[in-house]
C-alpha positions in Angstrom: 0.0 0.0 0.0 1.5 3.3 -1.1 0.6 6.8 0.3 -0.4 7.9 -3.2 -3.2 5.4 -3.6 -6.9 5.9 -3.2 -7.0 2.9 -0.8 -4.6 4.6 1.5 -6.0 8.1 1.2 -9.7 7.3 1.6 -9.8 4.1 3.6 -6.6 3.4 5.6 -5.7 6.9 6.6 -9.2 7.9 7.8 -9.3 4.8 9.9 -5.9 5.6 11.4 -6.8 9.2 12.2 -10.2 8.4 13.6 -9.0 5.6 15.8 -6.0 7.6 17.0 -8.3 10.5 17.9 -10.9 8.4 19.7 -8.3 6.6 21.8 -7.3 8.9 24.7 -4.3 7.1 26.3 -0.8 6.9 24.7 -0.6 3.2 25.4 -3.9 2.6 23.6 -2.8 4.7 20.7 0.5 2.8 20.5 -1.2 -0.6 20.4 -3.6 0.7 17.7 -0.8 2.1 15.6 1.3 -1.1 16.0 -1.6 -3.3 14.8 -2.4 -1.1 11.8 1.3 -0.7 10.9 1.7 -4.5 10.8 -1.4 -4.6 8.6 0.0 -1.8 6.4 3.1 -3.9 5.8 1.3 -7.2 5.4 -1.1 -5.6 2.8 1.7 -5.6 0.3 4.1 -8.3 1.6 1.8 -10.9 3.1 3.8 -13.6 5.0 7.0 -11.7 4.5 5.9 -9.6 7.5 7.4 -12.5 9.5 10.9 -11.2 8.5 10.2 -7.9 10.1 8.7 -9.6 13.2 11.9 -11.6 13.4 13.9 -8.4 13.4 11.7 -7.0 16.1 12.1 -10.0 18.4 15.8 -10.5 17.9 16.8 -6.8 18.4 14.4 -6.3 21.4 15.8 -9.2 23.3 19.4 -8.7 22.1 19.3 -5.1 23.5 18.2 -6.5 26.9 20.9 -9.2 26.6 23.6 -6.5 25.9 22.7 -4.4 29.0 22.9 -7.5 31.2 26.4 -8.3 30.2 28.7 -8.7 33.2 31.6 -6.7 31.7 32.6 -4.5 28.8 34.2 -7.3 26.8 31.2 -9.6 26.9 28.9 -6.5 26.2 30.9 -5.8 23.0 30.8 -9.4 21.9 27.0 -9.5 22.3 26.7 -6.3 20.4 28.8 -7.8 17.6 26.7 -10.9 17.4 23.5 -8.8 17.1 25.0 -6.6 14.4 26.2 -9.7 12.5 22.8 -11.2 12.7 21.1 -8.1 11.3 23.6 -7.6 8.6 23.4 -11.4 7.8 19.6 -11.1 7.5 20.0 -8.1 5.1 22.6 -10.1 3.1 20.4 -13.2 2.8 17.3 -11.3 1.5 18.9 -8.5 -0.5 22.3 -9.8 -1.7 22.1 -13.6 -2.1 21.2 -13.5 -5.8 23.9 -10.8 -6.4 26.5 -12.9 -4.6 25.6 -16.1 -6.4 25.6 -14.4 -9.8 29.1 -13.0 -9.2 30.3 -16.3 -7.9 29.0 -18.0 -11.0 31.1 -15.7 -13.2 34.2 -17.0 -11.3 33.0 -20.6 -11.5 32.5 -20.4 -15.3 36.0 -19.1 -15.7 37.2 -22.2 -13.9 35.0 -24.4 -16.0 32.9 -25.4 -12.9 29.2 -25.8 -13.2 27.4 -22.7 -11.9 25.1 -22.6 -8.9 21.4 -22.3 -9.4 19.0 -21.0 -6.7 15.6 -19.5 -7.0 15.1 -15.8 -6.8 15.2 -14.6 -3.2 12.3 -12.2 -2.5 13.4 -8.8 -1.4 11.1 -7.6 1.4 10.0 -4.0 0.9 11.8 -1.6 3.1 14.1 -4.1 4.6 17.1 -1.8 4.3 15.2 0.8 6.4 13.9 -1.3 9.2 17.2 -3.2 9.5 19.1 0.1 9.8 16.6 1.3 12.4 17.0 -1.9 14.4 20.8 -1.5 14.2 20.8 2.1 15.4 18.7 1.0 18.4 21.0 -1.8 19.4 24.1 0.3 18.9 22.7 3.3 20.8 21.9 0.9 23.7 25.4 -0.5 23.6 26.9 3.0 23.6 24.6 4.0 26.5 23.2 6.7 24.3 19.7 5.5 25.1 18.0 3.4 27.8 16.9 -0.1 26.7 13.2 -0.5 26.0 11.8 -3.3 28.2 8.3 -3.3 26.6 8.4 -5.2 23.4 5.3 -3.5 22.0 7.2 -0.2 22.0 10.2 -1.6 20.3 7.9 -3.1 17.7 6.1 0.2 17.2 9.5 2.0 16.8 10.5 -0.4 14.0 7.1 -0.8 12.3 5.5 2.7 12.5 3.9 2.9 9.1 4.7 6.5 8.1 8.4 5.9 7.8 8.5 2.1 7.5 8.9 1.6 3.8 11.2 4.4 2.6 12.3 6.4 5.6 13.3 8.8 6.9 15.5 6.5 9.1 14.3 7.4 12.6 16.6 7.0 15.6 15.1 5.4 18.7 16.4 8.3 20.8 14.3 10.7 18.7 11.0 9.0 19.3 11.4 7.2 22.7 9.8 10.1 24.7 7.1 10.5 22.1 6.1 6.8 22.5 5.9 7.4 26.3 3.7 10.4 26.0 2.6 12.6 23.2 -0.2 15.1 22.4 -1.6 15.9 19.0 -1.9 19.7 18.9 -4.2 21.3 16.5 -1.6 23.5 14.9 0.8 20.5 14.5 -2.0 18.4 13.0 -2.7 21.2 10.5 1.0 21.5 9.6 1.0 17.7 9.1 -1.9 17.8 6.7 -0.3 20.6 4.7 3.0 18.7 4.6 1.3 15.6 3.4 -0.6 17.4 0.6 2.6 19.1 -0.6 4.3 15.7 -0.7 1.4 14.1 -2.5 1.5 16.9 -5.1 5.2 16.6 -5.6 4.9 12.9 -6.2 1.9 12.9 -8.5 2.3 16.2 -10.4 6.1 16.4 -10.7 7.8 13.1 -10.1 5.4 10.8 -12.0 5.2 12.7 -15.3 8.9 13.4 -15.4 9.6 9.7 -14.4 7.5 8.6 -17.4 9.7 10.6 -19.8 12.8 9.2 -18.0 11.6 5.7 -18.4 11.0 6.1 -22.1 14.4 7.6 -22.7 16.3 5.1 -20.6 14.3 2.4 -22.2 15.0 3.5 -25.8 17.8 2.0 -27.9 20.8 3.8 -26.5 22.7 3.8 -29.8 20.2 6.1 -31.5 19.7 8.6 -28.6 20.7 12.2 -29.5 22.8 14.1 -27.1 19.9 16.3 -26.2 17.6 13.4 -25.6 20.1 11.6 -23.4 20.5 14.7 -21.2 16.8 15.2 -21.1 16.4 11.6 -19.7 19.1 12.2 -17.1 17.5 15.5 -16.0 14.0 14.0 -15.9 15.3 11.1 -13.8 17.2 13.5 -11.5 14.0 15.4 -10.9 12.0 12.2 -10.6 14.1 10.6 -7.9 14.3 13.9 -5.9 10.6 14.7 -6.0 9.6 11.0 -5.6 11.8 10.4 -2.5 11.4 13.8 -0.9 7.7 13.5 -1.5 7.6 10.3 0.5 9.6 11.9 3.2 7.2 14.9 3.2 4.2 12.6 3.5 5.9 10.5 6.3 6.8 13.7 8.3 3.3 15.0 7.8 1.7 11.8 8.9 4.0 11.8 11.9 2.8 15.3 12.9 -0.8 14.2 12.6 -0.1 11.4 15.1 2.0 13.4 17.5 5.4 12.4 16.3 8.3 14.6 15.1 10.6 13.0 12.5 13.8 14.5 11.3 13.9 16.4 8.0 15.3 14.2 5.2 15.9 16.7 2.4 17.0 20.3 2.3 17.0 21.3 -1.4 20.1 19.3 -2.4 20.2 20.6 -6.0 21.2 24.1 -4.8 24.4 22.7 -3.3 27.7 24.3 -4.3 29.8 21.2 -3.6 29.3 17.4 -3.5 30.0 17.6 0.2 27.2 20.1 0.7 24.9 17.9 -1.5 25.2 15.1 1.0 24.4 17.4 3.8 21.1 18.1 2.0 20.3 14.7 0.4 18.7 11.8 2.3 19.9 13.4 5.6 18.8 10.5 7.8 20.9 8.0 5.8 24.0 10.2 5.5 24.0 10.9 9.2 23.4 7.2 9.9 26.5 6.3 8.0 28.4 9.2 9.6 27.6 8.2 13.1 27.7 4.4 12.9 30.4 3.8 10.3 32.5 6.9 9.2 33.2 8.2 12.8 34.0 4.7 14.2 36.4 4.2 11.2 38.3 7.3 12.3 36.3 9.9 10.4 38.4 12.9 9.4 40.5 12.8 12.5 43.0 10.4 11.1 45.6 11.0 8.4 44.5 12.4 5.1 45.0 9.1 3.3 43.0 7.3 6.0 40.2 9.9 5.7 40.0 9.4 1.9 39.9 5.6 2.4 37.1 6.0 5.0 35.1 8.1 2.6 35.4 5.5 -0.2 34.5 2.6 2.2 31.4 4.5 3.5 30.2 5.4 0.0 31.0 1.9 -1.4 28.6 0.6 1.3 26.2 3.4 0.7 25.9 2.4 -2.9 25.6 -1.3 -2.0 22.9 -0.4 0.6 20.8 1.1 -2.3 20.9 -2.0 -4.3 22.5 -5.3 -5.1 24.2 -4.2 -8.3 27.6 -2.9 -9.4 25.8 0.1 -10.8 25.0 1.2 -7.3 28.5 0.5 -6.1 29.9 2.6 -9.0 27.4 5.4 -8.1 28.6 5.3 -4.4 32.2 5.3 -5.4 31.7 8.2 -7.7 30.4 10.3 -4.9 33.1 9.0 -2.5 35.8 9.9 -5.0 34.6 13.5 -5.4 34.2 13.9 -1.7 37.8 12.8 -1.3 38.9 15.1 -4.0 37.1 18.0 -2.4 38.8 17.3 1.0 42.1 17.1 -0.9 41.6 20.7 -2.2 39.1 20.7 -5.0 36.4 22.3 -2.8 38.7 25.3 -2.2 39.2 25.7 -5.9 35.4 25.3 -6.5 34.6 28.1 -4.0 36.6 30.6 -6.1 34.3 30.0 -9.1 31.2 32.1 -9.8 28.0 30.7 -8.1 26.6 29.5 -11.4 29.7 27.4 -12.2 29.8 26.0 -8.7 26.2 24.7 -9.0 26.9 23.5 -12.5 29.8 21.4 -11.2 27.7 19.7 -8.6 24.7 19.1 -11.0 27.1 17.6 -13.5 28.6 15.1 -11.0 25.1 14.3 -9.6 23.5 13.7 -13.0 26.4 11.5 -14.1 25.8 9.6 -10.9 22.1 9.3 -11.5 22.8 7.7 -14.9 24.8 5.0 -13.1 21.9 4.7 -10.6 19.2 4.4 -13.2 20.8 2.3 -15.9 20.0 -1.4 -16.2 23.7 -2.5 -15.9 27.2 -1.2 -16.4 27.1 -1.6 -20.2 23.9 0.3 -20.4 25.3 3.1 -18.2 28.4 3.4 -20.3 26.5 3.6 -23.6 24.1 6.1 -22.1 27.0 8.3 -20.9 28.5 8.1 -24.4 25.2 9.3 -25.8 25.2 12.2 -23.4 28.7 13.1 -24.7 27.4 13.1 -28.3 28.9 9.8 -29.2 26.1 8.6 -31.4 26.8 9.6 -35.0 23.3 8.9 -36.4 20.7 9.6 -33.7 17.0 9.3 -34.4 15.7 10.1 -30.9 15.7 13.8 -30.0 14.5 15.8 -27.0 12.0 17.7 -29.2 10.0 14.4 -29.6 9.2 14.5 -25.9 8.5 18.1 -25.4 4.9 19.3 -25.2 3.5 22.2 -23.2 2.6 20.0 -20.2 6.1 18.5 -20.0 7.8 21.9 -20.5 5.6 23.4 -17.7 6.4 20.4 -15.4 10.2 20.8 -16.0 9.9 24.5 -15.2 7.9 23.8 -12.0 10.4 21.1 -11.0 13.3 23.5 -11.4 11.5 26.2 -9.4 10.4 23.9 -6.6 13.8 22.3 -6.3 14.9 25.7 -4.8 13.7 27.1 -1.5 11.0 29.2 -3.1 8.1 27.7 -1.2 9.5 28.3 2.3 10.1 31.9 1.4 6.5 32.3 0.2 5.2 30.4 3.3 7.1 32.8 5.6 5.8 35.8 3.6 2.2 34.6 3.7 2.3 33.9 7.4 3.0 37.6 8.0 0.0 38.7 5.9 -3.7 38.9 6.8 -6.4 36.3 6.9 -7.1 36.8 3.2 -3.7 35.3 2.2 -4.1 32.5 4.7 -7.5 31.7 3.2 -6.0 31.7 -0.3 -3.3 29.3 0.8 -5.9 27.0 2.2 -7.8 27.0 -1.0 -4.6 26.4 -2.9 -3.8 23.4 -0.8 -7.3 22.0 -1.3 -7.0 22.6 -5.0 -3.6 20.7 -5.1 -5.1 17.8 -3.2 -8.1 17.6 -5.5 -5.9 17.9 -8.6 -3.5 15.2 -7.3 -6.3 12.8 -6.5 -7.9 13.4 -9.9 -4.6 12.8 -11.6 -4.1 9.6 -9.6 -7.5 8.2 -10.5 -6.8 8.8 -14.2 -3.2 7.6 -14.3 -1.7 4.1 -14.4 1.8 5.3 -13.7 2.3 5.5 -9.9 5.6 4.0 -8.8 7.5 4.8 -5.6 11.0 4.1 -7.0 12.7 4.2 -3.6 10.7 1.2 -2.4 13.1 -1.2 -4.1 16.1 0.1 -2.1 
């Protein structure tokens, strides 16, 4: 069940909000949300919900096991066992086919019969709920949070449906107090509704139409793509993945506010960044801070030698790429970003800062768009051919950008470019200082966006959430 579906909007969400409102105690609301969150996940995954239940049970009791350790050495060993189990579960469900396929390449070179296994089903959102489980256990081990003794609350933390499927990755320390006691204020509820509508509009009115164009261009015969068409595909995909994923985060944060929870911001207009380093401070913030706190800093961060710092960055972004998907394309995408982050630390960022603002942003967008091609392409060969097309390497192209331009797409591209900048917050701050007339107009605008988004949903068959597969 996705947020941008009529089932969610007009059946599941009203039931959640009504039940949450009628129940007056926090414990009652927690049980209600836990049951519906499990139903939400099982709606699409069926029996695979057992994988998530396993993660809940193991990590809840493992955290209790860790705090009961008689000394630091045993405590560390128990933490390591738990981390190994979580990572092992992620490897089994997400990387088994990838590992076997790569092993078979080596076996064929040695003239050994390849291994054959069935396709291992990838549970939706497993990367997110495993990382949340890991952060809880590691925070307990570090004494950054108290262990939770009520399994229902551990379960609610891991399964809470607004952020279950595609984040943001929520730390237990951020919501522990809110699970103990929370109050849904009227102004926070209104903010949540507004945030949800904005996210829904970004998804349906910007991400989906541009994603449709990106799918056509990335699915076209690469050898006949014109340079302009190839760049159009990359730009459309860049907008699609940003507005698709940030829309989901907006809706998750909005839903959280409606239920009395405060989730961290996950995006901060990354396409206005003036360096790749700044891009990662603005893109998927919950993931980048997770890797920083639980991997980069424990590896030594930037406090070691310069060579070690560069190595740490490459390790982190190698794993960041692999976290996104079991494919060498994702690894290449991660290493590309790690390489430029290392270059910027080595002095490139100082040189970039001397450039005019337009050139600084152009540098970042160039690197990011090249990365998105690696991210979107079917495999390494497809990515290489597509990059060649972007460089004008096709001598007799038959696909041109003009074939895909119509007034609707041109308007969508302009709106995507505008709303990838912090224009809306500026307008929001301005409107809040005006009279009731402007506020009434903003309310009508939000209602109009919601109605238009729902109308578009009903009449469209293209409604993917592309980050679900990561």
